[in-house]
LOMAR-181934 format. One record per residue (C-alpha): x, y, z. Coordinates in steps of 0.001 Angstrom, whole numbers, plus 524288, in hexadecimal, padded with zeros to 5 digits. Example, Ala and Ser with C-alpha at 12.3 -4.5 7.8 and 13.67 -1.06 7.14 Angstrom:
<sites>
8300C7EE6C81E78;835667FBDC81BE4;
</sites>
This chain:
<sites>
D5CE5DD57BAC6F1;D6088DC6EFAC831;D6165DC5DBABA55;D6B9DDD066AB86B;D73B1DCAE0AC342;D738EDBE37ABCA2;D77EADC43AAAE9C;D83B2DCBDEAB54A;D88BBDBE95ABC48;D888FDB7BBAAEB0;D9068DC2C8AA8A3;D9A59DC1E2AB3C6;D9D2BDB318AB1B0;D9D4BDB41AAA2D5;DA760DBF17AA3D4;DAF97DB7F5AAD38;DAFE9DAAEFAA422;DB399DB1CDA9755;DBE97DBA8EA9E97;DC57EDAE86AA363;DC4BDDA4DCA9890;DC27DDAC6BA8CE4;DCCEDDB3C5A83DD;DC78FDC1C2A820E;DCFCADC268A762E;DCD60DB613A6DFD;DD648DB595A616E;DCA76DAFFFA57DD;DBEF8DB786A5DBD;DBB57DAC34A66F4;DBC19DAC02A7477;DC7A4DA322A7A44;DC61DD9C5BA872E;DD340D99C4A8E25;DD939D9AD9A9BD3;DE171DA675A9F7F;DEE67DA383AA482;DF3D2DA88FAB0F1;DFF15DB28DAAFB8;E0C15DAD0AAB4AB;E1794DB5EFABA41;E24EBDB41CAB299;E2FDCDAE5BABABE;E3C90DB601AB852;E48A0DAE2EAB315;E5187DB0EAABF24;E4D56DB58BACCEF;E5574DB88DAD8F2;E5182DBB2AAE712;E5D70DC11FAEFF8;E5E61DCBDAAF96E;E66A5DD7D7AF5A9;E6DBEDD726B02C0;E7124DCACCB0A60;E7727DCE47B183E;E8128DC51FB1F5E;E884EDC651B2C48;E95F0DC332B2E1D;E9889DB4C8B3217;E89F3DB130B309D;E85ADDA73CB26FF;E797ADA9A7B1D9F;E7406DA306B12BF;E6B0EDAB2FB083E;E63D4DA461AFCC8;E62A5DAB9BAEFF4;E55ACDA886AE9BD;E557ADA768ADADE;E4C9EDA205AD097;E4E91D9F52AC1D3;E44C1D9C38AB695;E43B9D8CE4AB3DB;E49C1D8463AAF58;E5605D8AA5AB2CF;E5BF8D8A2CAC12E;E615DD9685AC89B;E6FFDD991FAC91F;E75D5DA361AD2F2;E8228DA8D6AD392;E87C3DB2C7ADD31;E938FDBC0EAD9F5;E9C01DC2ADAE401;E98DFDB9E4AF087;EA15ADBD1EAFBCC;EAB33DB3D5B0090;EA546DA8CBB087D;E97D6DA951B02B9;E9198D9CF9AFCE3;E86C9D9C8EAF28D;E7F48D9060AEFD8;E7BAAD9041AE133;E71C9D84EAAE3E7;E6A45D8AD9AEF21;E6DD2D98F0AECB6;E714AD9B47AF9F0;E7B3CDA4F4AFE64;E8440DA133B0A6B;E8D3BDAA14B11DD;E9330DAA93B1F50;E9AA4DB877B1E8A;EA72BDB8F1B2601;EAAFBDC2FBB2F63;EB145DCB99B261B;EA663DCBACB1B9B;E9ECDDD61DB237F;EA9CBDDF90B275F;EB630DE622B221B;EC296DE4EDB2B70;EC86ADEFDAB2572;EBC45DF881B2716;EB537DF6ADB3451;EA9B3DFF84B300D;EA464DF5ABB2727;E9A4ADED24B2D40;E941BDE5CDB21B9;E98E2DE147B139D;E91A0DDFA0B0758;E941DDD602AFD11;E8D22DD6E7AEFD3;E8A06DCAC5AE8F0;E83A3DC810ADC5A;E7973DBCB6ADA95;E77CCDB787ACBE7;E6B2BDAF10AC891;E6A9EDA71BABC21;E6239D9C98AB660;E698CD908CAB138;E5FEED9068AA5A1;E6322D9D5EAA1ED;E71FEDA0F4AA3EE;E70A1DAE84A9E55;E66F5DB537AA6F8;E6BEADB7CEAB50A;E6627DC0B3AC0E2;E702EDC786AC95C;E6E8FDCE11AD5CD;E7937DD504ADF6A;E76CDDD3F3AEDEB;E7E83DD794AF9A2;E839CDCE63B0435;E8476DD6AFB1027;E8D4CDD2BFB1BDC;E8D3DDD904B294F;E981BDD8FCB327D;E9750DD13BB3E93;EA169DD554B48A5;EAABEDCAA2B4BCD;EAEA7DC884B5A45;EBB67DCDFFB5D65;EC3F1DC2C9B6452;ECE27DC6C3B6E84;ED684DBC0FB7284;EDE58DBF8BB7FA2;EE017DB82AB8BFA;ED40EDBBDDB9388;EDB3FDBA84BA135;EE9DDDBCE4BA34A;EF319DBF73BAE20;EFF47DC69BBAFDC;F0928DC830BBA8F;F0EA5DD584BBF8A;F1B70DD81DBB8D3;F17B7DCF03BAD48;F1443DD2C6B9FA2;F0618DD0D9B9BD2;F0362DCE1CB8D71;EF696DCA04B8809;EF479DC802B78A1;EE7DFDC83BB72EB;EE221DC67DB65A5;ED676DCC2AB5E99;ECED3DC532B53DE;EC3F6DCAD6B4CD4;EBE27DC4F5B4085;EB967DD263B3B67;EC708DD908B3CD2;ED156DCDE0B3C0F;EDC0FDD8C1B3D0D;ED549DE36AB458E;EDA0ADEC9EB47C7;ED491DEBC1B558C;ED2DEDF63AB5FBE;ED697DEFCDB6D84;ED655DF6B9B7A4C;ED649DF04FB8908;ECFB2DF44BB94B3;ED224DEFB4BA31E;EDFA2DEB51BA045;EEB4BDEE84BAA27;EF067DFBAFBA84C;EFB12DFC98B9DE5;EF723DF120B9746;EFC77DF19DB897F;EF531DEEB9B7CBE;EFE03DE980B72DF;EFA05DE7C4B6473;F00B7DDC2AB5EC0;EF9EDDDC04B51ED;EEC63DDECBB4C46;EE5EFDD43FB53F9;EEF47DD172B5F46;EF178DD9DEB6AFC;EF829DD89BB771F;EF627DDD3DB85A1;F0296DDF98B8D7A;F0372DE3ACB9BE0;F0DF3DE30CBA52B;F09DADE538BB395;F148BDE949BBD1C;F16CFDE3D3BC9ED;F0CCDDEDD2BD051;F01A1DEB41BC7A1;EFB5ADE3C7BD1D0;EF98ADE7F4BE012;EF7FFDDBFEBE7BB;EF1E0DE47FBF2C3;EE7F8DE9CDBEA01;EE603DE044BDEF2;EE9DFDD36BBE541;EF332DC9BFBDDE7;EEE54DCE84BCFDF;EE801DD955BC972;EDD4EDD4B6BBF15;ED951DDCCBBB2D6;ECCC3DDA5FBAAE0;ED0E1DE061B9E56;EC9B6DE0E4B9012;ECFB0DE0EFB8302;EC6C0DE85EB796B;EC83DDE664B6B46;EC14CDED73B606E;EC29ADEA44B5118;EC10CDF42EB4644;EB30ADF3FEB4664;EB310DF70CB5423;EADC3DEA56B58CA;EB305DE716B66EB;EB69CDDBB7B6F9B;EBAE3DDB86B7D93;EC2E5DD07FB83FD;EC5D4DCFB4B9283;ED3FFDCDDFB96B9;ED67CDCBCABA48D;EE3A6DCF1FBA9CF;EE8F6DCB5BBB7B9;EF576DD106BBCB3;EFB32DC8ADBC723;F0328DCF71BD239;F11CBDCBFABD30F;F1769DCE0FBDFD5;F23CCDD52EBE0BD;F2BC9DD45BBED45;F2E8EDDF12BF633;F3B5EDE798BF36D;F43F6DE884BFF32;F4F9DDF1FABFF44;F5954DF136C0A83;F6723DF584C0A7A;F704DDEBF6C0789;F7B81DEE05C128A;F7D58DFA18C1B5C;F884BDFE1BC24B5;F83B8E06CAC2F42;F8651E0AEBC3D17;F8023E0831C4A02;F7398E0E59C4506;F6E79E07ECC38A0;F6311E0DB8C2EE7;F5F02E090BC210C;F53BDE07B0C1886;F4C75DFB4DC13FA;F4325DFDBBC0887;F3864DF3FDC033D;F2FD1DF5B5BF77C;F2471DEDA5BF31D;F26AEDEB7DBE41A;F1833DE843BE2F7;F150CDF6F2BE5A6;F0A85DF3A7BEF14;F0EF2DF5A2BFD6B;F19DEDFB3CC061F;F2163DEE6BC0960;F219CDE9CAC17DC;F3031DEB12C1AE1;F361EDE4CBC279B;F4357DE083C2D35;F4351DD1F4C2DBA;F5025DCF37C3404;F526EDCF2FC42E9;F562EDDB99C4879;F6393DDBE5C4F5B;F620FDDBDAC5E08;F68B3DE997C5FF1;F66FDDF754C5A84;F59BEDFD18C57A9;F524BDFA70C4B4F;F46BAE0444C45F2;F3FE7E0462C3979;F38F1E0EEDC3236;F2FEEE09CDC277D;F2ACBE12C2C1C0B;F20DCE0D8EC12DC;F1DD2E137AC0600;F116DE0E1FBFEB9;F1451E1539BF2E3;F20E8E0EF7BEEFD;F1CEDE0279BF6FF;F29D6E0359BFFBC;F2C57E01FCC0D4E;F3912E0863C137A;F3E1CE029BC1FFB;F4831E0B87C26E2;F5058E03B1C3029;F57F3E0924C3B2D;F60CFE0077C43DF;F6662E09C2C4DF9;F6ECCE0890C5BA0;F7664DFC56C5698;F8161DF923C608E;F8E1CDFBB5C5BF3;F92C0DEE1CC5F45;F8C34DE9DBC5256;F96CFDF12EC4AF1;F997CDEA21C3E66;F8E54DE05EC3E17;F8611DDE55C32AE;F76E6DDC42C33D1;F6DACDD84DC29D6;F5FAFDDDA0C2ABF;F556CDD78DC226F;F4890DDD73C1DE3;F3C9FDD899C1718;F3305DDF8DC0EA6;F2505DD99BC0B3B;F1A42DDCF2C020B;F0ED2DD5B4BFFE3;F0F21DC86EBF8F2;F06D5DC048BF169;EFB96DC133BFB55;EF8FADCADAC04A8;F03B6DC99DC0EB8;F1087DD193C0D8B;F18F6DC527C0B30;F206CDC960BFEA4;F2CFADCCCBC0595;F3B0FDCFC1C0228;F46E5DD0D0C0B40;F53C2DD81DC0BD2;F5E1BDDB91C161B;F6848DE5D0C1952;F7529DE36CC1F0D;F7921DED72C2921;F8715DEE7BC2DE7;F8960DF547C3A9D;F960FDFE1CC3B03;F98B1E05A8C474C;F9CE5E12C2C4287;F99AFE2051C456F;F9506E223BC379A;F8853E2458C30B2;F8468E1D64C244A;F82BFE2733C17D9;F7531E2E01C1755;F6D10E2AE0C0ABD;F618FE3403C086D;F5670E2FADBFF95;F5419E3D97BFAFB;F4AF1E39F0BEEF6;F4908E2C18BF100;F41B9E2887BFE0B;F42B2E1B15C048C;F3896E1255BFF16;F3668E1968BF2C6;F3834E1159BE68C;F3D64E18E5BDA2B;F374FE15B1BCD2B;F4023E1777BC146;F3DC2E1606BB218;F4588E0C81BAAB7;F51C2E13EEBA812;F4E01E1FCABAFAD;F57C7E26ECBB6AD;F543EE2C6FBC4FE;F5B6CE31C2BD014;F5792E345EBDE78;F5F37E3CECBE84E;F6458E33C2BF29F;F6E95E3B34BFB1A;F796CE331DC021E;F8228E3A1AC0BAF;F8C63E3571C15E2;F8692E3965C230F;F9333E3CD1C2980;F9B08E442FC1F62;F9396E4962C13FA;FA0E1E4A34C0C8D;FA1A9E3A8AC0B54;F9B6AE33AAC00CB;F9479E26D3C04CA;F9668E1CA7BFB9F;F8A46E19D2BF4E3;F8633E0C5EBEDE0;F7A31E0680BE7A0;F7634DF7FDBEB29;F743ADEEFDBE615;F7F63DF07BBDC37;F771FDEDEEBD052;F6F89DF971BD34B;F7B9FE026ABD07B;F796FE0226BC153;F6B44E0922BC3A0;F6D6BE115ABCFD6;F7877E1B5CBD3CA;F79D1E25C3BDE29;F824EE3204BDCFC;F80B1E4009BE082;F748AE3D65BEA03;F6D1DE377DBDEED;F68C2E297ABDD53;F67D1E26ABBCF28;F6188E1BF7BC864;F5F4FE1650BBB59;F59AFE085EBB8A2;F5B41E015BBABE2;F52BDDF677BB14F;F453BDF5E1BB5CF;F4089DF055BC331;F4191DF38FBD1D2;F4EACDF63ABD745;F546DDF7B2BE531;F60B7DFE04BE85E;F6848E037ABF52F;F6FAFE0F7EBF546;F7A50E0D73BFFB6;F83A8E18A7C050A;F901FE14A3C0BED;F97C5E1EBAC13A3;FA746E2008C153B;FA5B7E18AEC2217;F9ED8E0C7AC1BE5;F90FBE1032C2134;F8614E0F8EC1759;F77F7E11A8C15D2;F6EF7E0D3EC0A88;F61F8E1090C04CE;F591EE077EBFB6A;F51EDE0BF4BEF5F;F4877E052ABE6A4;F461DE0893BD8DA;F3C93E034EBCE3C;F404DE0451BBFD1;F34A9E03C5BB620;F357CDFBC2BAA35;F3B00E02B4B9DD3;F2DFDE01C7B977C;F26AAE081BBA1F3;F1B82E113EB9C03;F2001E1F82B9DA8;F1197E2438B9C29;F0795E2317BA61E;EF8B9E254BBA2FF;EEE95E26AEBAE4D;EE0EAE210CBA934;ED667E1812BAE45;ED3EEE10FDBA2F5;EDC4FE0AF6B97B4;ED0F7E0BB6B8D23;ED039E1AFEB8EB2;ED3D2E20D8B8051;EDDB0E2989B875B;EE42DE1D41B8D15;EE3D9E1698B8030;EE99EE217EB7AD5;EF563E22AFB8291;EF6EAE1385B8245;EF713E136BB73BD;EFFF5E1EB4B72D4;F0A33E1CFCB7C6B;F0F53E0FA2B7F04;F14C3E12B3B8C4E;F083CE161BB93ED;F04E8E109FBA175;EF635E1250BA45E;EF318E140FBB2B1;EE6FFE1657BB9DE;EE8FFE1D71BC5BF;EDBB5E1AE0BCB68;EDF9FE0CE0BCD0D;EEDE3E0CA5BCC1A;EF7F5E1104BD566;EFEF6E1D8FBD05F;F0C52E1B34BD8A1;F1A55E1F57BD630;F1D3AE12F7BCF09;F11EFE1420BC4EE;F14EEE22ABBC10F;F23E2E212ABC135;F2C24E20F6BB478;F2125E2765BAD70;F2286E32A9BA2BC;F13F0E36E0BA1F6;F0744E35DBBA84C;EFA93E3651BA0B7;EEE66E3928BA79F;EE237E34F6BA0F0;ED3ADE3A05BA209;ECFA9E2D9EBA8D5;ED972E3035BB42A;ED48CE3E1ABB5A6;EC6C2E39D5BB6B6;ECADDE3318BC444;ECE22E3E5BBCE76;ED18FE32DCBD824;EDE80E315DBD185;EE38DE3EF6BD207;EEE5EE3BAABDC36;EF2CDE30DCBD45D;EF414E39C5BC82E;EFA73E444BBCF44;F0543E3B06BD40C;F07D8E3638BC6D4;F0843E444BBC13D;F12EEE483EBCB0A;F1B4DE3C9DBC6C7;F1AAFE3C0BBB85C;F214AE45F5BAF92;F17CAE484BBA46E;F084FE48B6BA705;EFE15E4883B9CBE;EF01DE4AAAB9FD5;EE749E494BB931B;ED94BE4AFCB9870;ECE20E5434B993F;ECDCEE51CDBA7E0;EDB9CE5893BAAD1;ED47AE60DFBB5B8;ED322E53ACBBD05;EE1FEE5206BBE69;EE71EE52DFBCD24;EE552E6134BD214;EF35FE6148BD58C;EF73EE5F81BC821;EEDE2E691ABC2A0;EF1D1E73D3BCC55;F001AE7141BC7A9;EFB93E7326BB8F9;EF55EE80D8BBD3D;F000DE859DBC5AE;F0B82E80A6BBF71;F07B6E7FCABB18D;EFD22E89E8BAFB5;EF46AE7F21BA9F5;EE696E7ECCBAD0B;EDA5CE7923BA586;ECF8EE8229BA10C;EC448E7903BA0F7;EBEEEE6CE7B9810;EBA79E6F7FB8A22;EACE3E6FF5B8D42;EAEBFE79BDB9813;EB42AE83EDB8F61;EAAE1E8D06B8892;EA848E8EF0B7A54;EB184E8445B7528;EAE28E7D87B68C7;EAA79E6FC1B68F9;EB5A2E66D3B6D1E;EB558E5D6CB611C;EB849E693AB5820;EC436E6CF7B6035;ED13CE6832B5AD3;EDF43E6789B60AB;EE8C0E7315B60BD;EF70BE7093B6408;F0456E7720B6500;F0EA8E7549B5B82;F1520E6A55B63EE;F0A77E60D9B5FAD;F09E9E5959B537A;F00EAE5D5DB4861;EF4D7E56D1B43BA;EEEF7E5334B37C2;EE191E566DB3CDD;EDB15E5DB6B486F;EDAE2E5676B553C;ECEBEE564EB5BCE;EC92AE4FB4B67C5;EC2D9E4303B6935;EBB85E466CB74F2;EB9EAE37ADB797E;EC70CE3340B8013;EC09AE343FB8D99;EB40AE3966B9234;EBA8FE45E3B9516;EBFE1E482DB86F1;EB3C4E4F69B833B;EB881E5AC3B8B54;EC6D4E5E15B8B39;ECDB8E667BB9484;ED49DE7373B907B;EDF15E7B3FB9629;EE387E88A3B97E8;EEC3CE9163B8F00;EEEC7E90EFB8003;EF5C6E8751B777E;F034CE87F7B7995;F06C6E92ADB81B0;F1590E9218B845F;F1560E9A5AB914E;F0D01E8FE8B97CC;F1219E8467B9F16;F06ADE7BA1B9B77;F065AE7E82B8C6F;EF9D5E7C35B8476;EFE23E729BB7933;EF036E6DCAB7405;EE3DCE7395B723B;ED5D8E729CB6D9C;ED22EE7BFFB6227;EC624E7E16B58A0;ECF37E8430B4DCF;EDC7DE8358B52F3;EDC23E9071B59AE;EDC0DE9411B67B5;EDC2DE85ADB6D5A;ED75DE819EB7A04;EE2F1E7AC0B8171;EE0B0E6BE7B8388;EEE75E67DAB84EC;EF9C1E6D09B8D8D;F081EE69B1B90BB;F0F2EE6CE9B9CFE;F1DACE6A98BA024;F1F36E659ABAD87;F2A3FE688CBB7E9;F2E8BE5AE3BB780;F324BE5B6CBA85B;F25B0E5501BA52F;F192BE59B6B9E95;F0ABEE5ACDBA1E7;F02BFE58EEB957B;EF41EE5C3BB96B7;EE949E5967B8C6D;EDB44E5CDFB8F3D;ED65FE5011B88BF;EDB68E4299B863A;EE5ECE4049B7C8A;EDD7DE34ADB774F;ED231E3E9AB738F;ED8D7E45DEB688F;ED19AE425BB5BFA;EDB3FE4123B5163;EDA2BE3EF3B42E6;EE0E2E365AB39A8;EEF2FE38ABB38B6;EEF49E3F81B464D;EED8CE32F4B4EBD;EFB2FE3541B55F5;EF8C6E42D6B592F;EF382E4067B674D;F005EE38DEB69EF;F0862E4339B6452;F0278E4EC4B6B42;F022FE465CB789F;F1109E4528B76E5;F12DFE52F8B72AA;F0C56E571FB7F8E;F159CE4F14B8863;F2248E514CB7FC6;F200AE5D4AB782F;F2863E6A0AB7A0F;F1E4CE750CB7CA3;
</sites>
């Protein structure tokens, strides 16, 4: 057995030797003993290693090495075609260097583009073989890096009451140097105007009146923490705070006294004082020493609404021995000064001449103009109030009527028991109406008028936020709109005078606490516009008048009515008075949180027999529309326009952008 194993081992060794060192196919029949050469890989003449895509971000530097090899003895030569501007390539190190600028990853004309691709072609050649070349096309991809939007206003600014506030700010954005930018503000004083100077420059303008700061409530100033919010076309936004402080400007008390009176042994007249700051009824006193004869009594009437005080002065039982004597009675009116004391005072006097005659002065009856009431007039507005003047002794006698001071006579006149006024100058004016009988006995009454500036806004919009879509709609549509928040601002006679139209928005109707203020404005302003699904939350007094006098009632919110199609499928139907549209008008359902459920009214579209006429409706196919808009002519010559949703909620297509504005004007001024 051992012998067989030894023989096999020798055979394996022999086979191994001959297979490695002998040529199995000798040419001459002999065995050739040589060493086998190892097989080698053949190196390609040109080789390149580079990614198909090289990624960059705007503003960030990156180096990328292109790896190449060529067959000896030559050297690699690399060239690149179509390199983007600003890109560098080192032909010695084969390194690509680039810092894309802030326009390389986006397109200012198309905000949807967030990256850009730059194809380049890389060529590789061997210096020893100029004919042969290797080519590869790769993509340089640059991603947009949003650049900061810089807003450059003054961060803090002050303005005094009665002065013009103007703050210009510029917008800079490397992605969109020329915008266009969307700019909104929040937290600014009411009626702050945003004026576009050019694509990158805007201006905030605001003119606080002398009643903006109430020193009793606000102190010496009123501060606002506002914000400017800017969005570029890609909807990248930036906010900048702008703090505005309105400083109080103290106005004096206006004191109105008769200049000179001729009366008998019983003297009576009125002295009227007004706080031009609209904060209090003035403290009114007689400061001169009282004569030591006769009897003095005073009757004071304060009116907080008009910030006035009327002092009725009675001097009776004057002895006849003082016939022909003249006395000067001095008065002082004081309101709050710069601090808490009522030390902001004004003085005036009245001369009284005593004439012993058994005659009575003419009687002046302020039928339509109570003592202490201030009348508010629009610039150039004509107004008359009934003020009767009679001779107390003989009704056939006509007292001599004069207006003082003399310069007021170009604005004020009296005839036929009517006191007529028309001012071509704004400001606060005081005048006296004096009547003198044929017996040279006189009486006088004082009057006070405030005339608003020529550019006073005629539309008053009740809302609690200047950022609401409906507020933005009115502010951008009408240039003469004042915004007022009745929840925090006083709805007084002055604020609602000289207004043509009151617009009541959804945000105001949400607050039931302001209904009394809303009703006060409705009673005083000619045209009323309510555009809101919350019409049922108007003051009950107004709703009752709509039901009883105008036969106008709501039938419910859209969701409350059965078997109606989805609201998004309903388009507007209209009467012929409204302009035609290029495409159907739908509802956005987004102007406010209530817009998804509009209010509908009773009746059909345009019933000429109804006092309140349905003029706008919602319909699936144009037939049998549900009424969403009505107009009612008021007894005072004005109009009530009701829309069951916000005007800002109308969804229009291209070419119909002006339809909401046109339809709004039609509801106010159209003939139905």
